[in-house]
N, C-alpha and C positions, 0 to 999 in steps of 0.2 A: 225621435228623441233618444239620445244615447243613455243606456243603462249604466248605473254606477257599479264598478267592479269592487268586490270586497278587497280591502287592503291586505297585502301579504303579511303573514305573521313573521316576526323576527325571532329566529331560532338560534341566534348567535350568542356566543359567550362574551360578556362585557366585564372589563376590569373596573373595580370600584375603589374608592379611597375613603374607607371608614376612619373614624377618629381613634386609631389605635397605635399608629406608628410614632407619634410625637410624645407619648407618655414615657416616663422613666419606669422601667420594669424593675420592681423591687420585690422582696419576699412578701410584702403585704398585698400586692396586686398581681402577682405572677399568674394566678389562676384566671385572670381576666386580660392577659396580654394580647388576645386575638379578638376580643369583642369590646364593644363600648360599655363602659361602667354605668350602671343605673343605681340610684340610691333608693332604699326602702325604709320606711318606719316600721320597725319590728316591735311587737307587743307580746310578751309572754305572760299569760294569765296562769298563775300557779295555783293558788287556793285562797280561801277566805275563812274567817273564824268569828265566832260570837255574833252571827247575824240574828236580828230580831225575828221572832216567830209571828205568824198571823194570829190575831186574837180570836178570829172566828174558827179557824181550823186547828190552831195550836201547833202548826208545822210551818216549815219554810221550804219552798221549792225554788231555789235561786238559779239565776243564770246571769251572765255578764254581757252587756251591749257596748260595742266600741263604735264611736262616732267621730270621724275626722272629715269635716266638710260634708260633701255629698256621699261619702263612703260610709257604709254601715255594715258591721259584722256582729254575730252573736255566738257565744259558746253554747254547748249543749246544756240543757237544764238538768239539775240533779234533784230528785224528789226527797222531801222529808229529811232535810239535814240543815243544820246551822253552821256546819264546818265542811263545806264542799271542797273538793279538789278537782280541778279541770286539767291542768298541765297542757294547755293549748297555746300555740304560737300563731300570730296573725301578722301579715305583711301588707303594707300600703305603699303604692308607688308615690314617692315624694314629689315627682314632677307634676302629677295630676291633682295634687291637693290644692283646694281653693280656700284654705283657712290656715290659721296659725295655732289653733287650739285643738288638742286631742282630748275627748271626753270618754272616760271609762266608767260605765254605770252598772251598778248591781241592782237587778230587779227580781221581783217575786212573781213567778208564773201564775200562781193561784189567785192573786189579787186582781181587781178590776183594772183593765188596761195595763197589765204588768207593772203594777205600782212600783215606783222607785224606792229602793231601800237607802241608797247612798252612792256616791261616786267620787272619782278622782280626776282632776284635770291637769294637763301638761301643756306648756308652751313649746311648740315644735322647735323654736330657735334655741331652747335650753336643753334639748334632748342630747345626750352624749353620743359621739360617733365611735363605732367599734368595727375594726377591720381585722381579718386574720393577718398574722397568727395570734392576735390577742385572744385570750380565753373568753368564754361566755360571760356575759354580764350577770352578776348574782342578783336574783330577785330580792325585794325587801318589802316590809310591811308598811302599808299606808292606811291612816285613819279615814273612814268614809265621811263625806260631807253631804249635806242636803243642797238644794238649789241656791240657798242663801249663804252658803259657805260655813254653815254651823256644823260642828262635829256631831255625828250621830253614832249609835251603837254599831259596832262591826268594823273589821279590818280586812284589807285585801292585799295579798302578796302578789307582786308583779314586777316586771322589768321592762323598761322601754329604752330602745337604742336605735340609732340609724346605722344600717349596714348596706352592703351591696349583694349582688346575686351569688357572690362567693361565700357568703356567710353560711355557717354550718346549719343554722336554723331555717335557711331559705327554702330548702327542699322539702321540709316537713310542715311549712307554715300554710295556714289558710289564707289565700290571696283574696284581695277585695274584688277582683273580676270574676270570682267563682261564687258570688253571693247567690246567683240564680240556680246554682247546682245543688242537687240534693245531698244531704250529709253522707248518704251511702255511696255517692259517686265521687266525692271530693278526692279520695285516694287515687282515682283513675285519672286525675288531672295533674298530678304531681310528677316531677322528674324522677326517673328510676334508672338504676344500672342493673343489667342482667348479665349472667354468665351462662352461655350455652354449654351443653355437656362436651367434655373433651373426648374426642373420638379416637379409637385405635383400630388398626388392622390386627385381627387375631388370625395368625397364620399357623396352620397345622399341616405338617409334612409327615405322612405315615411312611416309615421305612420298611417295616415288616412286623411279623408276629411270631411268637414262639410257644410251643407246647399247647396248641389248641386241641380240644377234645370234642370232636363232633359226636352226636348220638349214634349215628350209623357209621361205624368205622370201616365198613366194607365199601363205602361209596366215596369217590373223590370229591372233597368239598369244593364249593364255589363261594369263596370268601370275599367279602368287601367290607369296608369301614363306613359306618353311618355316624354323622356328627350332628348334634342338636344344640342350638343356642337360642333360647327363647322359643319363638315359633318358627324359626328357620331351620330347615333340615337339608343337609348336603350329603352327597355320596360320592367320594372320590379319594384319591391318595393325597392330593394337594388341595387343601381347603382354606378358604379365606372368608372370614366373617368380619363384621364391623361391630365393635363393642363400645359402649359409652360409659364413662365414669359418672357416678359410682356404679360398680358392677353388681347388678342385681341377680342375673341368671348365671348358673354354672355351665360349663361346657361338658356335654355328655357324649362320650365316644363308646360305640358298641361295635363289636365284630360280628357280622351277620353271615350265616351260611344259607344260601339259596337252595331250598330243598327241591322245589318244583312248582311250576305254576306261579301263583302269587304268595306262596308260603315261604317263610324264612325262619331260621332258628338263631337265637342269640347265643353265641359261644362265649361271650364275656363282655363286660362293660366296665367303664370307669367314669367317675365324676370328678372334674377338675374345677376347683374354684379359681376364678380369674384373678382374685387378689393374690394368689400364690404363683402366678405365671410370670416368668421373667419378661422384662421390658427392654426392647432394643432401641437405644437412643442414638446409636452410631451405625454406619453401614456394615461393619464386620459381621460375619455369619455367626449364628448362635449354635450352641452345642446340642447334641441329641441326648435322649434319656430313655430308660426303660420304665414302664409303668405296669404294675400288676393289675390284671383283670379279675373282676368278681363275677361269679356265675349269677345269672339273672333268670329266675324261673317264676312265671305268673306274678310278676310285680314284686317279687321278694328277692333281694340281693343276698346270695349265698357266698360267704367268704370262704375261700379255700384255705385249708389248713395243711395241705401237703407241702412237702419241702420244695417241690418245683411247681409253681403256679403258672397259669397262662399269662403271657406278658405281651405288651405292645411296645414296639420300638418306634419312636417318633421324635420330631422336633415341634415344639409348641412355644410360641412367644408372641408378645404384643409389640407391634411395629409402629413406631411413631416418627422417628427421625426428626425430633424437635431440635432445632439449632439454638445457638446462644443469642442473647439479645444484642441487637446492633444499633438500636436507636429508639427514638420516641416520636410518636405522631401526635400532633396537637390539632384539634379541630374546634373552630369557633363558629357556632350556629347563630348568626346575627338576627336575620329577619326574613320575611317573605313579602312580596309585593304583587298586587294584581291578581290575587287568588280568585278563582271562580266560585260562586255560591254552590255549596254542596247540599244544602237543606233549606227548608223554609221555616221561619220563625216570625210569628206575628204578622204574617202576610208579606214578608220580605225575605230575600235570600241572604244567607249567612254561612259562615264556616267556623267550626271549632277545631283549629289546626294544631297538630303536634308533629314533631320530627322523631324519627328513629334512625340511629346511626349504628352500623355494624362493621366491626373490623376484628378478624380472627375470632376469638371466643367471646369477646366482650361486646354487649349490646347496650346502648344507652337510649333513653327516651326522655325528651324534653317535657317541660310543663305544657299543658294545653291552654292556649290563649282563647278565651271564650269570645264568641260573637265578633270576629274581626276578619276582614279580607286582607289586612296588612299586618299580620302579627309580628311582634318583636319578642325574641327569646333572649338573645345575648347570653348564651350559656356556652361554656368551654369544657372540653373533655380531652382525656389523654389515653393513649394506648402504647404498650410496649411493641416494638417492631422486631421481628425475627427474620424477615425476608423482604427485600425490596420488591420482589415480583408478587405483590399482593394488592388487593383492591379494598378500598373503604367505600361502603355504600351508604348513602343518606337518602332516606325516603320521607315523604310528608303525607300525612293522612288526616282525615276528618274524624274526630272523636264522636262516635254515635252512642256512647254509654255515659250519658250525663243526666238522664231522668231517673226518678225514684223507682219507676216501674220497669226499667229496663232489666233484661236478663243477659248477663255477659256470656253465658254459656250457650244460649240458644237464641239470642236476640239478633238485632240487625248487625250487619258487618260494617267495619270502618272503611269507607270508600278511600281508594288511593288517589292522591293528587299528582304525584310524580316522584321521580328519584334521580339521583346523581351518583355516578361511579367515577372514582379517581384512583388510578394506578400509581402506587408510590414510586415506581421506577422512573416515572416521567417527571418527578419533582426534583428540583435542585435542593441540596441540603442547606439548612439554615436560612432559607428564603421564605418569606410570608407571601402566600398567594391569596389575594382578595379578589373575588370575582362574583358576578351575578350569573347564576346558572338558570337557563330556561327549563321549566318543568314541562316536559313533553310526554304526552300519553297517546298511544296509538289505540283507537277505538274502532269498532266495527263500521262506524260512519266516517272514518278518516282520522287524520292527524289533528291533534288539538293541543294548544298551549294553555296550561292551567295556571300559569303565573311564573314568578321568578324567585329563586332562593339565593340569599346572600350568605356566602361562606368564606371563612378564612382558614387556610391550611398551612401547616408548617411541619416539615420533616427534619428532625435534628439527629445527626449521626454522632454516636458516642465514641466510635473508633473507625477511622477510615480504612485501616487494614482489615478489620473484621468485616466491614461492608464489602470490600473488594474480594475477600476470601469467600464470602457467601455465593458469589457468582460461579464458583467452581464446585459447589456442593449440590447434592440432589435437591429437587424441589420438595416443598412441603407436600404431604400426602393429600390427594384430592379425593374426598370421601362422599361428596354430596350427590348420592343417588336417591332413588325413591325411598329406600329403607332409611337412609340417613336423614332425609327430610322429616320422616315420621318421628325419629329420635328427637330432633331439635324441636319440632312442634309440640311434642308431648311434654318435654321438660320445661320449655318456656311457657306452656299453658298451665303449669302447676304452681307458678309463683303468684304473688299477690301485690299489685294487680297483674293479671296474666297478659302476655303478648298474644293477641289473637292469631288464629291460624292463617287468616288471609294476609296479615301483616308479615308473618314469617315467610310465607310462600312468595310474596311479592319481593321481599328483600333478598331471597335466595334464588330468584329467577327459576322457579320450578317449571314454568311454561316455555323455557328456552329450547327444549328438545322437541316440542311439538312441530308437526309438519307445517311449513309456511312457504308458499310459492314466492312470496315477496322476499323472504330471507334467503331462499335458494338463489334467486337472481342476484341478490347482493353478494352472496358468497362467490358466485361465478365472476362477478365484476372484481372482487378482491383478488381472485386468482389472475385475472387478466391484467390487473394493475401491476402485480408482482412480475408477470412475464413481459410486461411492456418494456422493461429495461433491456431484455434480450432482443426483442424485436427492434427496438431503437438502435441498439448496437449493430445489428445485422444491416439495417438500412443505411447507417453511416458508413459501414464497411463497404457496402455495395456502391455507395456514391463515390467512395475513394477508388474502387476498382473501375468505375465508369469514367474516371478522370473529369468529374464535374468541377473540381477545384484542383487544377494541376499542381499548385504550390503545396497544398496539403497532402496530395498523393505522393509527391516526391519526398516530402519530409517524413511521412510514415514509412516509405520504402527504405530510405536511408537509415531510419531508426531500426527497421527490421534487419537490415544487413549488419548493423553494429551488434545487435543482440545475438544474431546467429554466429557471427565471427567470434564474439566473446560471450559464450553461453552463461558464464558465471555471473554476468550482469543481468540475466533475465529475471531471476527471483527478486534481487534488490530493486530492480526497476518496477516490478509489480507492487512490492510493498510500499515504496516511496510514492507511487502513483495513488494508491489507496489512501496514504497519509495526506497527500495534497488535496484529494477530493474531500476527505473528512474535515480538514482545516477550512477549506473553502465553504463548505456547507455549515460550518459553525456560525458564520455570520447570518445565516438564514434559519437558525434553529428555532423551534417553537418557543414562544414566550409564555404560554399558559398551558394548563393541563388539557388533554383532549376531552371532548364532550360528545354527546350524541350527534352523529352526522346523519341528518334526515335524508340528504341526497344519496349518500352511500347506502343507506338502509332501504331505499326505494319507498320510503314512507309517504313522501309527498306525491309520488306518481303512481301509487298502487291503485289497481282497478277495484271498484267497489265489490265485485264478485270475489276477488282474491282476499280482500279483508273479511268478507262475510264467511268465506271458507276457513280463514285462519282462526276466527273467533268461534267457529262452530264447535260445540263440545264433542267429546269422544265417549261413546259412539255418536254418530251424527243424528241431528234432530230434523234434518231436511227431508222433503218429500222425494219420491222416487225419481221424478224427472230431473230435479236439480242434482241428485246424486249421480244419475246416469250421465248428465252433461259434464260434471266434474271428473267422472271416471274416464270418459272419452278423452278429455283434455290431458289427464294423467297418462293415458296410453300413448297419446301423440308425443308428449314430452319424453316418455320412456323409449319410444321408437327412435327418436332423434339421438338420444343418449346411446342406445344400442348400436346405432349406425356409426357413431363416433368411436365407440369401443371396438367395433368390428374393423374399422379402418386402421386403428392403432394396432390391433392384433395382426392384421394382414402385413403391415410393414415389419413388425417384429418377427413374424414367421418367415418372411422373405430373407431377412438377415440370417435366421437360423438355418434356412435351406441352402446356404452357400456350401456347406460341407455335408449335407444330408444325402446327396446323390438322388434326390427326388427329380432333379433335372440333370442327367448324366453329363450333357454337354457343358452346361453352365459350371458344374462342379469341376470338370476337367479343365476348363478354361481358367478357373480361379486357381487350381493347383499349379498349372503351368506358369501363371502370373506370379505365384508365390516363389516358385523355383527361380525364375528370372530375377525377381525382386531381391531374393536372398543373395544371389551372385553379385548383382549390381551394388547392393549395400556393402557387401564384403570387399569388393574391388575398389569402390570409390568412397570417399569420406561422406559421412552422413550430413556434414555441414554444407557441402556443396549441393547435395541433393535437395536439402531444404531451401537453399537459395534459389535453385532452379524451379522448384515447385512454387515458391512465393512470387518469383518473377512471372511465371506463367499465369498465376491467379490475378496479378495486378497488371497484366499486359494492356497496352492501349486499346481503345475501342475499335480502331480500324483493323486490328488483328483478331477480332472476336466474331463468332458466328452466332446468330440468335437461335441457337438450338440447345436442348438440354445437354448436360455434360455426359461423358461416357460412363462414369460410375452410376449416375442416376438412371441412364438407359438400361444398364446391366441389371441393376437392382429391381427395376420395375418388371423385368421379364422373369424373375425367379418365381417359382410356384409357392402358393400358400394353401391353407386348408379350407379356403372359402368354398371350393367345389365339393368338399365332403360334408358340408353343413346341410341339414335337412331344412 
């Protein structure tokens, strides 16, 4: 009986057709030009007054209950007041409502069964619609009524309107799908915008010092400069730090004299506030300056009062090279489909998914869709673009901070579901890309598809000339090393609600520099693919020389003669050939942004032991036998690599040995050849010599001998330093 094979996962990118291209884009709905519009019933509960008190307790502990069909929400209750103020906004999805009446009830928490004080009802069909740029709807007072419609004591101030997800109140509203979330965790489900710290290179170039006064003037001082920024200490003449705005720590420079052993003496120091340091925004060099040093003895800074103080000559500046704005990036996060369950709730698998998008310094976080394997966000965000050679990263996570007892600082981590990277230089300007991206995660047990994420992306260029000019400018500074990750994680962890450390690390690819045999194979294949063009050209040229297609060989030979006879046509022919190749390939240009290539990454064919080694933490947690086996494999790979490097070094040393007289006869033969070649080139035109050489290379096969060429035989006999290696 044949066993059923597991169906192969589809990791391809699919183009989608969301309902966004047929709508007229106006000022009212421009914020939703890349996502489908959804309508919500918004209710703003402002305050109440003159509420009746309980006869038993003499107080009133009111709260408001909102009921629209099967959706129910409540405000926080306020104790012992007849004039409470809530200032809370609630949002209900209009599509999911199964009623036409919205009931807003005021109750007293201290009464039996939260006895009703009074309420207000609205017909959803009569609720006004409000879309930006309209201003917020002003709340008004409503008299409370009992269940029979009779006016009772007390009034409630509120506002009810229908808006979409671009409404200003949408991001701060309590949503109906978060009813099961504790009040302490609701803020962690809302959409937020974060700004990561702006990073600068702090460059310090020490030129010299003047008027240093060592304690022992009979000894020649051994002076060096020590620089301290935060907890980082560097010793050199040219120093580079990474500083993040706002600047908290000053730069401390001290001139140290090494006395002997591990002892050193401070000859002077200065403290430089980074707020006062010049910023270089363009490539031109910065000027130097002299800074007075202060004597530092046992933790006390002694300011010199002499006319000539010790001074330090240096250049210090903050390097950013920030270019001008060239365009706008628009991202629409529509929905996800087919997500895998990340947790268990009431005996079934579920996911509380949210998205994080990062581009440049701006991070955005969508709302958390509770208990859904097919969440819909339909949120749109914007970024300023300064360089097309940049990447936007969109990641999707499961929210693990939704319970009342969770601790966000030391609780469970938010599991990662997958991410998408899109390079802006691969996007055409003013074109909307709507695709479904597979969420692919490589785990220790193999490749896994976690679902699909639907996105809409648009790159708008404000000035084509500025965009083209950007290609001639230096790249934006790349600063994300380990220290920089710590900067970003620390700053984004201090906001409310914070972005968790595991989220920031996953979005910034902190594990990309870890050793991976799989990634090493993929990089080797990338190199071979780039070199395949040279190999293919050589094979085609060899087939021409072998006269496998006589017509093509004769045509190439006549073209060769024309270029040699008229050498001024050579460069124009090269340029026009490249132009024709580019025009021909325009018809086969990519139609969608590039995505994760599982075959190129060797993710589908990786051996389980390779994946286990890749996900092994540092230092290793494996037993000695496993480590020994992997070490032997690493030695074998390193041996093959060393052999390849040795062969390359041998060929280069043979070329170098032509004039080194290591082989006197070979060097003498080469010198004689140079003399004869010089006279021949002088006496005869170089043009005819090239024609003669080309004719010899492309001679018919019957005039060829199946032996290596003379230059190849000569080069192989030259000595290398292989014999001198131990």
